[in-house]
C-alpha positions in Angstrom: 6.0 -23.0 -10.7 8.5 -21.0 -8.8 7.0 -18.4 -6.4 9.0 -15.0 -6.1 10.5 -14.3 -2.9 10.1 -11.1 -1.0 13.6 -9.8 -1.9 12.8 -10.2 -5.4 9.4 -8.4 -5.6 10.7 -5.1 -6.9 12.2 -6.8 -9.8 9.3 -8.7 -10.5 7.0 -5.8 -10.5 9.6 -4.2 -12.9 8.7 -7.1 -15.4 5.0 -7.0 -14.7 4.4 -3.4 -15.0 3.2 -2.8 -18.5 0.4 -5.0 -17.8 -0.3 -4.1 -14.1 -2.9 -1.5 -14.9 -4.8 -3.7 -17.2 -4.9 -6.4 -14.5 -6.0 -4.0 -11.9 -9.0 -3.0 -14.2 -10.1 -6.7 -14.0 -10.6 -6.5 -10.4 -13.9 -4.9 -9.3 -13.9 -2.3 -6.6 -10.1 -2.1 -6.9 -10.0 1.6 -7.1 -13.1 2.3 -5.0 -11.6 0.4 -2.1 -8.3 2.4 -2.5 -10.1 5.6 -2.5 -12.0 4.4 0.6 -8.9 3.9 2.5 -7.3 7.0 1.5 -10.3 8.9 2.9 -9.4 7.5 6.1 -6.8 10.0 6.6 -9.6 12.4 7.1 -7.7 15.5 5.7 -9.7 18.8 5.7 -9.7 21.8 3.2 -8.9 19.4 0.4 -5.6 19.0 1.8 -4.4 22.5 1.0 -1.3 23.1 2.7 -0.7 19.5 3.6 2.3 17.2 2.5 1.7 13.6 2.0 3.7 10.4 1.4 2.4 7.6 -0.9 4.8 4.9 0.1 4.8 1.9 -2.3 3.0 4.0 -4.9 3.5 1.5 -7.8 1.9 2.8 -11.0 0.2 5.4 -9.4 -3.3 3.9 -8.4 -2.8 4.9 -4.6 -1.4 8.2 -5.7 -4.8 8.8 -7.6 -6.7 7.9 -4.6 -4.6 10.3 -2.3 -5.2 12.9 -4.9 -8.9 12.3 -4.7 -9.1 12.7 -1.0 -6.7 15.7 -0.9 -6.7 17.4 -4.4 -4.8 20.4 -3.0 -1.9 18.6 -1.2 1.5 18.0 -2.0 2.2 14.2 -2.8 5.2 12.3 -2.8 4.9 8.9 -4.2 7.8 6.3 -3.5 8.6 3.0 -5.0 11.2 0.3 -5.2 10.2 -0.9 -8.6 11.6 1.4 -11.4 9.2 -0.2 -13.9 6.1 0.5 -11.8 7.3 4.3 -11.4 7.8 4.6 -15.1 4.2 3.7 -15.7 3.2 6.2 -12.9 5.2 8.8 -14.4 3.6 8.5 -17.8 0.1 9.5 -16.3 -1.1 13.0 -16.2 -0.6 14.5 -12.7 -0.7 18.0 -11.3 2.7 19.9 -10.3 2.2 19.0 -6.7 2.8 15.3 -7.3 6.4 14.0 -7.6 7.8 10.4 -7.4 11.0 8.9 -6.0 12.5 5.5 -6.8 13.4 4.0 -3.3 12.9 1.1 -1.2 10.8 1.8 1.8 13.8 0.5 4.0 15.9 3.3 2.5 13.8 6.5 2.6 16.1 8.8 4.3 19.0 7.7 2.1 17.0 8.4 -0.8 16.2 12.1 0.4 12.8 11.6 1.7 12.3 13.7 4.4 9.5 14.7 6.8 7.6 15.9 8.5 4.5 14.8 6.5 0.9 15.3 7.4 -0.2 12.0 6.5 1.3 8.6 5.1 -0.7 6.1 2.9 0.7 2.5 2.1 -1.3 0.4 -0.1 -0.2 -3.2 -0.3 3.3 -2.5 0.8 3.6 -3.7 4.4 2.9 -7.4 3.6 5.9 -7.1 1.0 8.6 -5.9 3.5 11.2 -8.4 4.6 11.1 -6.6 8.2 8.0 -4.3 8.5 8.9 -3.2 11.9 11.9 -0.6 11.2 10.0 0.8 8.2 7.0 1.3 10.2 9.2 3.1 12.9 10.6 5.3 10.2 7.4 6.3 8.9 6.0 7.1 12.5 9.0 9.4 12.7 8.3 11.1 9.5 5.0 12.0 10.5 3.9 15.3 12.1 2.8 14.3 15.8 -0.8 13.2 15.8 -0.7 12.7 12.0 -2.5 9.5 10.6 -1.1 6.5 8.8 -3.4 4.5 6.9 -2.5 1.0 5.5 -4.7 -0.8 3.0 -3.6 -4.3 2.9 -4.6 -7.9 2.4 -5.0 -9.8 5.6 -7.1 -13.3 5.6 -5.4 -15.0 8.3 -8.0 -14.7 11.0 -10.8 -15.8 8.7 -11.2 -19.2 7.0 -14.0 -18.2 4.7 -11.6 -15.2 3.8 -8.8 -17.6 3.3 -10.7 -20.0 1.0 -12.3 -17.3 -1.1 -8.8 -15.6 -1.6 -7.2 -19.1 -2.8 -10.1 -20.0 -5.1 -10.1 -16.4 -6.7 -6.2 -16.4 -7.0 -6.0 -19.7 -8.6 -9.1 -19.2 -11.0 -8.4 -15.8 -12.0 -5.6 -13.9 -10.5 -2.8 -16.2 -11.3 -3.9 -17.4 -14.5 -4.7 -14.0 -15.7 -1.5 -12.5 -14.6 0.8 -15.2 -16.1 -1.0 -14.7 -19.5 -0.7 -10.7 -19.3 2.9 -10.7 -17.9 4.7 -14.2 -18.5 5.7 -13.5 -15.1 3.7 -16.0 -13.1 5.9 -16.0 -9.9 4.8 -12.5 -8.8 1.2 -13.8 -8.5 1.7 -17.2 -6.8 3.8 -15.0 -4.5 0.9 -12.5 -4.1 -1.4 -15.5 -3.1 1.2 -17.1 -0.6 2.0 -13.6 0.8 -1.5 -12.9 1.9 -1.9 -16.3 3.6 1.4 -15.7 5.5 0.8 -12.5 6.5 -0.5 -10.9 9.8 -4.1 -11.4 10.5 -6.0 -8.0 11.1 -5.6 -8.3 14.9 -1.7 -9.1 14.6 -1.4 -6.1 12.3 -3.1 -3.8 14.5 -0.9 -5.0 17.3 2.2 -4.5 15.2 1.2 -1.0 14.5 0.6 -0.4 18.2 4.3 -1.9 19.1 5.5 0.5 16.5 4.4 3.3 18.4 1.2 4.3 16.6 -1.7 5.4 18.7 -5.6 5.1 18.4 -5.3 2.2 16.1 -8.2 0.8 14.5 -9.3 -1.4 11.1 -12.1 -2.0 9.1 -12.6 -4.1 6.0 -13.6 -3.1 2.4 -16.9 -3.9 0.8 -17.7 -6.1 -2.1 -16.0 -9.5 -3.1 -12.9 -8.3 -1.1 -14.8 -8.1 2.2 -12.8 -9.7 4.8 -9.8 -10.1 2.5 -8.7 -6.4 2.0 -8.6 -3.9 5.0 -8.0 -0.3 5.9 -5.8 0.2 9.0 -5.6 3.4 10.6 -3.0 4.7 13.3 -1.6 8.0 14.3 1.9 9.2 15.2 2.2 10.2 19.0 1.5 13.6 19.9 4.2 15.7 21.4 3.2 14.6 25.0 3.4 11.0 24.1 6.7 10.7 22.5 
């Protein structure tokens, strides 16, 4: 079975997009975990008057989580997969939500401009060929002191988490994804990419090297405990730039 490469991920998601939400519904706690991470932005007043970026928004699951955390905010969702965005755009959204087709590496060229009061990136950083330049752009798009929340798989620091992740992928995720989408490569890629990605400590260090401050992380609850994590950092304040 051929595994999708990082460069091929957007195209693979185009093909998998029609079945993506169905597969997500098979994952207990998926949406709860996203909402928990989005709440890590700690936005006040329902987000009224705030502008937020949902980077790697996919079919809109992370956008819905952001909307739950900040129902009054303006939200810009960005994704590299036109197929995933097509699914997102079919859903009912308030006028404050918009979507942009762009790779994370090409935000400025696509007309995505700051400043933002917060950025949410769910299952994105692991899929970037070179995360550091993108993280630096995100930092610069944020207002001074504004939060950046990363919701991501990270199992490298834990052998038990690695074992559970592998077992779940080969028993459930890969066969279910192959049947539902006929594109098994993206699901073997999902398994391998999480194994190869930064451990939680390494990702915290990566965020700090990219200029984020007050970096911390926590894991989600349920079966994904130790597998999916919430990482929080902040753009430097004016006197730290």
